[in-house]
C-alpha positions, 0 to 999 in steps of 0.5 A: 513568461508574460505574467512574470514580466508583468507584461499582461495580467492573470485576467488577460492571460485567461482571455488569451487562453480562452481565445487561442482555443478557438479556430480563426474560422469561428469568428468568421462564421459567427459574423456571417451568421449574424448578418442573415439567418432566416428561419428553417423551412423544414425538419431537415434544414432545421437539423442542419441548423442545430447549433454546434456544442460550445468549445471546451473551456480548459480553465473550467475543467476539473482534475480527474481523480479516478486514481484515488479510488480504491477500487480502481487501484485494486483493479490495476494492481491485480491486473498488473500481478496477473500479467506478471508486471509487478513490482510497480511504482505509482508516481505522484507529486502530492504527499497527501494523495500518495498517503490517501492512495496507500490507505485506501488500497490497504483498506480495500484489501481488508474489506474484500478479505472480510467479505471472503470469510464473513460476507455470506452465511456459509462463509461465516459458518466455515470461518467459525469452525476454523476458528473453534479448531484453532482456539481448541488447539491454542487452549491445549498448547497453553495447558501444556505450556503451563504444565511445563512451567510448573514442572520447571519450578519444581525441578528448580526446587529439587536442584536447590535442595540437592545442592544443599545436601552435600558437595560432591553428589550435590554438584552432580545432581545440580548439573543433571537438574540444570540441563532439564531446566534449560530444556524446559526454558526453551518451550515458548509460550503459544500465541493466541490465534488472530481472526482468519479475516485478519490474517494476511491472505495472498489473494488480498496482498501483493507481497512476494511469497518467494521473497518472504520465504527467503528473507522472512527473519529479515522482514520480521526484524525490519517490521519489529524495529519500525513498531518499536520506533512508533511507526503508524500502524497502517504503514506496517499493515501496509508493508505486510501486504507488500505495499510501501510509500516513499517521499521526503516527509517519511521518517528515515527509518521507515524510508530505508525499510521500504528501500530494503524490502523493495530491493529484496523483492518483498514489496511489490507496490510503492507509492512515491513522489519524485524522491525515487526518480534520482539517486536511488536504485529501486528498479521495477517492472512498471511505472504509473503516473497518477495525476499531473503536476507542473514538476513532471517535466520532460527530464523527471518523466524520463527519469521516473519512467526509466525505473521500469 
């Protein structure tokens, strides 16, 4: 208030803060020691006269950022998961910091999963054998699909020729052949297997398998819509691993998807600013406050912590 009213300058305010850090007895002790300070006579007296460490200057203290480290985030989320305290919301008022936390956590999960399957020679050999079997199954399915497509083309030609032969018999033959063709069309092309280290391993993911089993079609539809809207790939990867982000700068479609999947129980880790504190129904089991901000007043703290 003094600064706003121009009663004191910023330099004077800094001196005032530094002065308030010291107790009134400090000045008295300094004046007494300045009057008479004889040299120590022995080791014990020298130890007693060792100068006390200087008072901490809060103006020179740096803000801690251990919450931005990927390993710290992973250990915290894993600990909460082990004691069944997920879903959780990580609150931070900085958009850049919550985006950084999301990216680092997802990358940490990917790195640890890759290390599990390819970190040692034995693990790499097992993964290679699994991928060889998957590729063999894929090639067999692909071959069967190609043969089915050829049969479908030949049946189509036969049905066309049968229709040209006559009116009565041609109609009946055309109907039976059309049924066979429609059955072949239901066969979908096989998907090429992805690397085992790129799959979603539950050991390195925080999504709810129970919610995925119930809402799998809905989840896939939501993710495919985001992909069609050119949502950044790292955000979709994070959602597949049960991690989301929510702030006023996010696109409306992505923000609504986070809210829906969180209420479905699929998402269990969300990094958010104050947007989730008011007016949005997203209850959780744990709230974590990362960092500090002048916006974190008593009301905001009660609203945020009340989400859990």
